[in-house]
C-alpha positions as CSV (number, residue, x, y, z in Angstrom):
1,M,-17.5,-22.2,65.5
2,T,-20.1,-21.7,62.7
3,R,-17.8,-18.3,61.9
4,I,-14.5,-20.6,61.7
5,W,-16.4,-23.2,59.3
6,K,-17.7,-20.2,57.3
7,L,-13.9,-18.7,56.9
8,L,-13.0,-22.3,55.9
9,G,-15.4,-22.3,53.2
10,V,-14.2,-19.2,52.1
11,A,-10.6,-20.3,51.9
12,L,-11.4,-23.3,50.1
13,A,-13.3,-21.8,47.5
14,A,-10.7,-19.4,46.8
15,V,-8.2,-21.9,46.5
16,L,-10.3,-23.6,43.8
17,A,-10.6,-20.7,42.3
18,M,-7.2,-20.4,41.7
19,P,-5.5,-21.2,38.6
20,G,-3.8,-24.7,38.4
21,P,-1.0,-25.3,36.4
22,A,-1.1,-26.0,33.0
23,G,-1.1,-29.3,33.0
24,A,-4.5,-29.8,34.7
25,Q,-6.2,-28.0,31.4
26,P,-8.1,-29.8,29.2
27,I,-5.9,-28.5,26.4
28,E,-2.6,-26.8,26.2
29,E,-2.6,-23.2,24.7
30,E,-0.8,-24.1,21.6
31,L,-1.1,-26.2,18.5
32,V,1.7,-26.3,15.5
33,L,1.6,-28.8,12.7
34,I,3.8,-29.7,10.1
35,T,1.8,-30.6,6.7
36,P,1.9,-30.8,2.6
37,V,-1.6,-30.1,3.2
38,A,-2.0,-26.9,1.5
39,K,-3.4,-23.4,3.3
40,T,-6.2,-23.5,2.0
41,L,-7.4,-26.2,3.9
42,T,-5.5,-25.7,7.1
43,D,-6.1,-22.2,7.6
44,P,-10.0,-22.9,7.6
45,T,-9.8,-25.8,9.8
46,L,-7.4,-24.2,12.4
47,A,-9.5,-20.9,12.6
48,D,-12.4,-23.2,13.3
49,F,-10.6,-25.1,16.0
50,I,-9.7,-22.1,17.6
51,I,-13.2,-21.0,17.6
52,Y,-14.3,-24.2,18.6
53,A,-11.7,-24.2,21.7
54,K,-12.7,-21.3,22.7
55,E,-16.3,-22.0,22.9
56,R,-15.5,-25.9,24.6
57,W,-13.2,-24.7,27.0
58,N,-12.7,-20.6,27.2
59,I,-9.2,-21.6,26.1
60,T,-7.7,-19.4,23.2
61,V,-5.4,-21.6,21.6
62,K,-2.6,-19.9,19.1
63,A,-2.6,-22.7,16.2
64,S,-0.1,-22.7,13.2
65,A,1.0,-25.0,10.6
66,L,4.3,-25.6,9.2
67,A,4.1,-26.2,5.4
68,A,6.4,-29.0,4.3
69,G,6.5,-31.3,1.1
70,T,5.7,-34.7,2.4
71,P,9.2,-35.6,2.0
72,V,10.6,-32.7,3.6
73,A,8.2,-33.5,6.6
74,Y,9.2,-36.8,7.2
75,G,13.0,-35.9,7.0
76,R,12.5,-33.1,9.4
77,I,10.9,-35.7,12.0
78,L,13.6,-37.9,11.7
79,E,15.9,-35.1,12.6
80,W,13.7,-34.3,15.5
81,K,14.3,-38.0,16.9
82,G,11.5,-37.6,19.7
83,R,12.3,-33.8,20.4
84,P,9.9,-32.7,17.8
85,E,9.5,-28.4,17.2
86,V,5.7,-29.3,16.2
87,D,2.8,-31.2,17.7
88,I,1.2,-33.1,14.6
89,F,1.7,-34.6,11.4
90,W,-1.0,-34.4,9.1
91,G,-1.2,-35.5,5.2
92,G,1.1,-37.7,3.0
93,E,1.0,-41.2,2.4
94,S,0.4,-44.0,5.3
95,A,3.0,-45.8,4.8
96,L,5.5,-42.9,6.1
97,F,3.3,-43.1,9.1
98,D,3.9,-46.4,9.9
99,K,7.7,-46.3,9.5
100,L,7.9,-43.5,12.0
101,A,5.4,-45.8,14.1
102,E,8.1,-48.2,13.9
103,Q,10.8,-45.9,15.0
104,K,8.6,-45.1,18.1
105,L,8.6,-41.3,16.6
106,L,4.3,-41.2,16.9
107,V,2.5,-41.9,19.6
108,R,-1.1,-43.6,20.1
109,H,-4.0,-41.0,19.6
110,D,-6.5,-43.0,22.5
111,L,-9.3,-41.2,20.6
112,P,-12.9,-42.1,22.1
113,K,-14.0,-45.4,20.7
114,N,-17.6,-44.1,19.1
115,V,-14.9,-42.0,17.1
116,V,-12.8,-44.5,15.8
117,D,-15.3,-47.1,14.8
118,A,-17.4,-44.5,13.0
119,I,-14.4,-44.7,10.3
120,P,-14.3,-48.3,8.4
121,A,-11.3,-50.0,8.3
122,T,-10.9,-49.9,4.5
123,I,-12.4,-48.6,1.3
124,G,-11.6,-49.6,-2.4
125,K,-10.8,-52.9,-4.1
126,P,-9.2,-55.0,-5.5
127,K,-6.4,-53.1,-3.2
128,P,-7.7,-51.8,-0.4
129,I,-7.0,-48.4,1.1
130,Y,-6.4,-48.2,5.1
131,L,-8.2,-45.5,6.6
132,K,-6.8,-45.9,10.0
133,D,-4.1,-47.8,11.9
134,P,-5.4,-50.6,13.9
135,K,-2.3,-50.2,15.9
136,G,-3.8,-46.6,17.0
137,F,-0.9,-44.2,15.7
138,W,-2.3,-42.6,12.9
139,I,-5.9,-42.0,11.6
140,G,-7.6,-40.4,8.7
141,T,-9.3,-37.2,8.4
142,V,-10.9,-36.7,4.5
143,L,-10.8,-38.7,1.7
144,E,-8.9,-36.6,-1.5
145,P,-8.9,-38.2,-5.2
146,Y,-6.0,-37.3,-7.2
147,G,-7.2,-36.6,-10.5
148,L,-7.1,-34.3,-13.7
149,V,-8.2,-31.0,-14.2
150,Y,-9.4,-29.3,-17.6
151,H,-10.2,-25.7,-19.1
152,P,-13.7,-26.7,-21.1
153,K,-12.9,-23.3,-23.4
154,V,-9.0,-24.3,-24.1
155,L,-10.2,-27.5,-25.2
156,A,-13.1,-26.9,-27.0
157,R,-10.6,-24.0,-29.4
158,L,-7.9,-27.3,-29.4
159,G,-10.9,-29.5,-30.8
160,V,-10.4,-32.1,-27.7
161,P,-13.0,-33.6,-25.7
162,E,-13.4,-33.6,-22.4
163,P,-11.1,-36.0,-20.6
164,K,-12.5,-38.8,-18.5
165,D,-9.4,-41.2,-17.7
166,W,-5.8,-40.8,-18.0
167,D,-5.1,-41.9,-21.4
168,D,-7.7,-38.9,-22.6
169,L,-4.4,-36.6,-21.8
170,L,-2.3,-38.7,-24.7
171,H,-4.5,-36.9,-27.6
172,P,-2.6,-36.0,-30.2
173,K,-3.9,-32.3,-30.4
174,L,-3.2,-31.8,-26.8
175,K,1.0,-31.5,-27.3
176,G,2.3,-29.1,-25.4
177,H,-1.0,-28.1,-23.5
178,V,-0.3,-30.3,-20.7
179,A,0.8,-29.5,-17.5
180,Q,2.5,-31.6,-14.5
181,C,4.8,-32.1,-11.5
182,A,7.6,-34.2,-11.2
183,P,7.1,-37.2,-8.7
184,S,10.1,-35.9,-6.8
185,R,8.6,-32.3,-6.0
186,S,5.3,-33.8,-5.2
187,S,3.6,-36.6,-3.1
188,S,0.5,-36.7,-4.9
189,S,2.1,-36.5,-8.6
190,H,4.6,-39.5,-7.3
191,A,1.0,-41.4,-6.2
192,T,-0.4,-40.8,-9.4
193,Y,2.9,-41.7,-11.6
194,E,2.7,-45.1,-9.6
195,V,-1.3,-45.7,-10.5
196,L,-0.7,-45.8,-13.8
197,L,3.1,-48.3,-13.4
198,Q,1.2,-50.2,-11.5
199,R,-1.8,-50.2,-14.3
200,D,0.5,-51.1,-16.9
201,G,3.6,-52.8,-15.6
202,D,6.8,-50.9,-15.6
203,D,7.7,-51.6,-19.3
204,K,4.4,-50.4,-20.6
205,G,4.2,-47.5,-17.5
206,W,7.1,-45.7,-18.5
207,A,6.2,-45.7,-21.8
208,W,3.0,-44.4,-21.2
209,L,4.5,-41.4,-18.9
210,K,7.1,-40.6,-21.9
211,R,4.0,-40.0,-24.1
212,L,2.6,-37.8,-21.5
213,A,5.8,-36.0,-21.4
214,A,6.1,-35.4,-25.0
215,N,2.3,-33.8,-24.6
216,T,3.6,-31.8,-21.7
217,G,4.2,-28.0,-22.1
218,M,5.1,-27.5,-18.2
219,F,6.8,-29.3,-15.2
220,T,5.8,-27.1,-12.7
221,A,7.3,-26.1,-9.6
222,R,5.0,-27.5,-7.0
223,S,1.8,-29.6,-7.7
224,R,-0.4,-26.5,-6.5
225,D,0.7,-24.7,-9.6
226,V,-0.4,-27.3,-12.2
227,P,-4.3,-26.5,-11.6
228,S,-3.5,-22.7,-11.2
229,V,-1.6,-22.4,-14.7
230,V,-4.7,-24.6,-16.3
231,A,-7.4,-22.1,-14.5
232,R,-5.3,-19.2,-16.2
233,G,-5.9,-20.9,-19.6
234,E,-2.2,-21.6,-20.2
235,F,-2.5,-25.3,-20.6
236,A,-5.5,-27.2,-21.7
237,A,-5.0,-29.9,-19.2
238,G,-3.3,-31.1,-16.0
239,F,-2.0,-34.2,-14.5
240,A,-2.2,-35.5,-10.9
241,V,-4.1,-32.9,-9.1
242,P,-5.5,-33.2,-5.9
243,S,-9.2,-32.3,-6.0
244,Y,-9.4,-29.5,-3.4
245,M,-6.4,-27.9,-4.7
246,A,-8.1,-27.4,-8.0
247,F,-11.5,-26.5,-6.0
248,E,-10.0,-23.3,-4.9
249,D,-9.4,-22.0,-8.6
250,R,-12.9,-22.7,-9.3
251,L,-14.3,-20.5,-5.9
252,A,-11.8,-18.1,-7.1
253,G,-14.2,-17.7,-10.5
254,F,-11.8,-19.4,-12.9
255,D,-13.1,-21.9,-15.5
256,I,-11.7,-25.5,-14.6
257,K,-13.0,-28.6,-14.2
258,F,-11.8,-31.9,-12.0
259,V,-12.3,-35.7,-13.0
260,A,-11.2,-38.4,-11.0
261,P,-10.3,-41.0,-13.2
262,K,-11.6,-44.8,-12.0
263,T,-8.2,-45.8,-10.6
264,A,-7.4,-42.7,-9.2
265,W,-5.7,-43.0,-5.9
266,I,-7.6,-41.4,-3.0
267,T,-5.5,-40.4,0.1
268,P,-7.5,-40.6,3.8
269,E,-5.3,-37.6,4.4
270,P,-3.3,-39.4,8.2
271,I,-2.8,-37.5,11.2
272,A,-0.7,-38.7,14.4
273,I,0.6,-37.2,17.2
274,L,4.5,-36.7,17.5
275,A,6.3,-38.7,20.3
276,G,7.4,-35.8,22.6
277,A,5.1,-33.1,21.5
278,K,4.5,-30.1,23.7
279,H,1.2,-30.2,23.5
280,P,-0.3,-33.5,23.2
281,K,-3.6,-32.5,24.5
282,A,-4.3,-29.8,22.3
283,A,-2.8,-32.0,19.5
284,R,-5.8,-35.1,20.3
285,A,-8.4,-32.3,20.6
286,F,-7.7,-31.2,17.1
287,I,-7.9,-34.6,15.5
288,E,-11.3,-34.9,17.4
289,Y,-12.4,-32.1,16.2
290,M,-11.2,-33.1,12.4
291,L,-13.5,-36.2,13.0
292,S,-16.5,-34.0,14.2
293,E,-19.3,-33.3,12.0
294,R,-18.2,-29.5,12.5
295,G,-14.8,-30.4,11.6
296,Q,-15.9,-32.6,8.2
297,R,-18.1,-29.8,7.6
298,V,-15.5,-27.1,7.1
299,A,-12.9,-29.7,5.2
300,M,-15.5,-30.7,3.0
301,E,-16.6,-27.1,1.7
302,R,-13.0,-27.1,0.7
303,G,-13.5,-29.7,-1.9
304,V,-12.7,-32.9,0.0
305,F,-14.8,-35.9,1.0
306,P,-15.9,-37.3,4.7
307,I,-13.7,-39.8,6.1
308,T,-17.1,-41.5,7.4
309,P,-19.8,-42.7,5.9
310,K,-22.3,-41.3,8.1
311,F,-21.5,-38.1,6.8
312,R,-22.2,-36.2,3.1
313,V,-21.2,-33.2,1.2
314,Q,-24.6,-31.2,1.4
315,G,-25.5,-27.7,2.0
316,A,-27.8,-25.0,0.1
317,P,-28.5,-24.2,-3.2
318,G,-25.2,-22.1,-4.3
319,S,-23.0,-23.0,-0.9
320,R,-19.3,-23.9,-1.3
321,A,-20.2,-27.5,-0.5
322,E,-22.6,-27.7,-3.3
323,M,-20.0,-26.3,-5.4
324,A,-17.3,-28.8,-4.7
325,V,-20.2,-31.5,-5.5
326,E,-21.0,-30.1,-8.5
327,F,-16.8,-29.5,-9.5
328,T,-16.2,-33.2,-8.7
329,G,-18.6,-34.8,-10.7
330,G,-21.7,-35.0,-8.3
331,I,-20.0,-37.4,-5.5
332,R,-21.0,-36.6,-2.3
333,S,-19.5,-39.3,-0.4
334,Y,-17.2,-41.9,-1.8
335,F,-18.6,-44.3,0.4
336,D,-21.9,-44.2,-1.9
337,I,-19.6,-45.7,-5.1
338,D,-17.8,-48.4,-5.8
339,V,-14.0,-47.3,-5.4
340,T,-11.3,-48.8,-7.9
341,N,-7.8,-49.0,-6.2
342,I,-5.0,-50.7,-7.6
343,Y,-2.4,-48.5,-6.0
344,D,-0.1,-50.3,-3.9
345,D,1.6,-48.1,-1.3
346,D,3.8,-50.4,0.2
347,K,5.0,-51.0,-3.3
348,A,5.2,-47.3,-4.5
349,Q,7.6,-46.8,-0.7
350,G,9.6,-49.4,-1.4
351,R,11.1,-48.0,-4.6
352,Y,10.2,-44.4,-3.9
353,E,13.8,-42.7,-4.8
354,Q,14.2,-45.4,-7.8
355,V,11.2,-44.0,-9.4
356,N,12.2,-40.2,-9.2
357,E,15.6,-40.9,-10.1
358,Q,14.3,-43.0,-13.2
359,F,11.9,-40.0,-14.0
360,R,14.6,-37.3,-13.8
361,K,16.7,-39.8,-15.9
362,E,14.7,-40.8,-18.9
363,I,11.7,-38.1,-18.7
364,E,13.0,-34.6,-17.2
365,T,16.3,-35.2,-18.6
366,A,14.8,-36.6,-22.1
367,W,12.3,-34.0,-22.0
368,D,13.4,-31.9,-25.3
369,Q,14.1,-35.3,-27.4
370,L,10.8,-36.7,-25.9
371,K,8.7,-33.4,-27.7
372,R,10.7,-34.1,-30.8
């Protein structure tokens, strides 16, 4: 009888040691994102998540990102109709995530309560910027300002002071020396145009944008190209640039600086799991990783800011984190300062194509005339 029990014990141990179905694993072995977030941020976070998954679960995850501008990414998710080719949508305006949730194309993230509670509901006044969805369909990952970049030596040669606010780009000596990207090609550009329109009202706002066009020497194909042409000294300043995109040029050794004007729009870079995702456990694990101190540290070293008040951009002297602090004017956390926000996301989304069309008609088509 004792021998029989021993044999049964060995058999049971063998069964327990056998690999179970994929669904029994803590996470799947693959993760795919669709995102407008630049590779300079997605690549290091995905690379570290792969290491994290191996350390925590001894699972090798194949992680990749499908790069797509915000409007394109949103359109593809609609086309997939609940049978997506990716697991996660990361980045862009939160209003688009709300629209996807209304169409049942997102699922609730179901993150641990302590993770969600660590992120404040909003930041900024008089218009609060929502940092998470109270219904649980999306949550912010980092704080990222859209501002101005400039090349100090080129400005000095032109005799132009270093800019601090939007209006500084209208300096007459900057004629032909400003780079920008049309709102139809970039959600960050679109949001910044809306800041000016909502600050001044439509009539004065469009007049302001036309004056900026008169100083503009180039409309780039992508918003990422704006800091690049400024970094190379081809232009003195750039309009509507996400902070981390410009920081990559600084890390590459270029003489470029960034400033976020007082009314600069700050995005929480929302993230959500798509309904019908093939790898929902890996998707949820990635979001939780992004909101951990480890994930936040990786992101902060790329020139963005923590989404929670408990973390601050800080590192050893000469580290990337400290370079990011110097590059963005000494800010370590947007929770340390009073954030002024006038951008109304709902209003902007409600007239998205209208603004794009008016920009094409009154600025891009008339650009040569505006410069004259």
